[in-house]
C-alpha positions, 0 to 999 in steps of 0.5 A: 298790843305789841309794842312797835320796835324801836330803831337803834339810835345809830339808825335814827341818827342817820335818818335824822341826818338824811332829813337835815340834808334834804332841808338844807339843799331845798333852802340853798336852792331858794337862796340861789333863787333869791340871787343875792337880792337881799343882804346875807346880814338881813336874811340871817336876822330874819331867819333868826326871828322866824326860828325863835317864833317856830321853836318857842311854842314847842318848848312852851308845850314841853314846859322846858322854856327858860331865858337862862339855861344851865350852861349859858356860855356853851349856848352863847358860843353855839349862837356865835358859831351858828351866826357865822355858819349861817352868814357864810352859808347864805353868802356861798349859797347865793353865789355858787351852783347848788351842787358845787356848794354842797361838794365843799360842805362835805368837809364839815364832817372831817373837821367835826371829827378832828374837833371831836378828837381834840376837844371832846377827847374822842379816840383817834390814831394816825389813820384818823388824822390821815383820813382827815388830810385825804379829805382836805385833798379832796377839797383841793380837787374841787377848788383846783387853786391855780388852775381855776379862780377860787371864788369868794363863794367857795371861800365862804362855803369853807368858812361855813363848814368850819363854823358848823363843825364848831357848832357840831362839837358844841352840840355834842357836848350840850346834848348830854344834858339838853334836848335837841329842841332846847339847843336849837332854841337857845342858839337862835335866841342868841342869834337874834341880838347877835344878827340884829345890828348888821341886819338893820344896817343892811335892811331892805324891805322884802318884796311881797313876791319874795316873801315865800322864798325868804320864809322858806329859807328860814323854815327849812334851814331851821328844820335842818338845824333841828334835825342835824342836832337831833342826829348828833345827839343820838349817835356819834359824829363818826356814825351820822356825819357820812350820811351828809354825802347824800346831799350831793346827788340831791343837790345835783338833782335840784341844781339840774332841774331848777337852774340847769346846772350840773357839777363838773367831773372834778367836783364829783371826784373831789366829793368822792375823795372826801366821802372815802376819807370820812368812810374810812374814819368811820370804820376805824372808829367803829373798830375802836 
């Protein structure tokens, strides 16, 4: 029998990132549907419990489950930043139009690139830093501070991007010795005790009609976390992160169909500026 051709790691990483973007957009749409009916603390806690329930059987079948990993500090920090990323992500997604939210989330790759340069010692030059600054200018185009009110949801989206960029940097380091499923499992295992206190304080028993949406948010966001971890483990951040930009048209389509919303022209312009900046950084990284 002829062996099936194996796609290069960079292509596999891009496909996993595309899958991640689709999962995250669908989860954000469900969060917007819930409309802030439940505290983000409670939803983060419930998501963590469901994620651990999903991931434990996978690791048990692989025979790689252990309550004490080899690099506990890095796994704990991944859990902490994941908690902050999810918390702010849920807050922003429940308050903002889906397309606008993901336009601001595009800054995550640029922050990830900057952190990879600083903490993982990836190569960089003045042009890479210039690309990062241009991308941040794109964020200002989306926000237009002084012209329109900067909402709490927008600030939460930026805080989520910063937290997830920190997660991406830790994942890149851990992926050298730990599987993608293992990284996600330990992060979510830490998320349970981290999110439990505030989750119980803000607890409101979910209505039966809301359970499918809550479960969908938990499952889809966990799958998004798993697939983005797989993507980052397979290929350099500069290769897979630009695929994140496919989220914008997907998010715009979801927002238009489900909520009758569509990003304004300045949101698209800002997202395009961020896209160009990241693409430039990617090309320079490839040449280097």
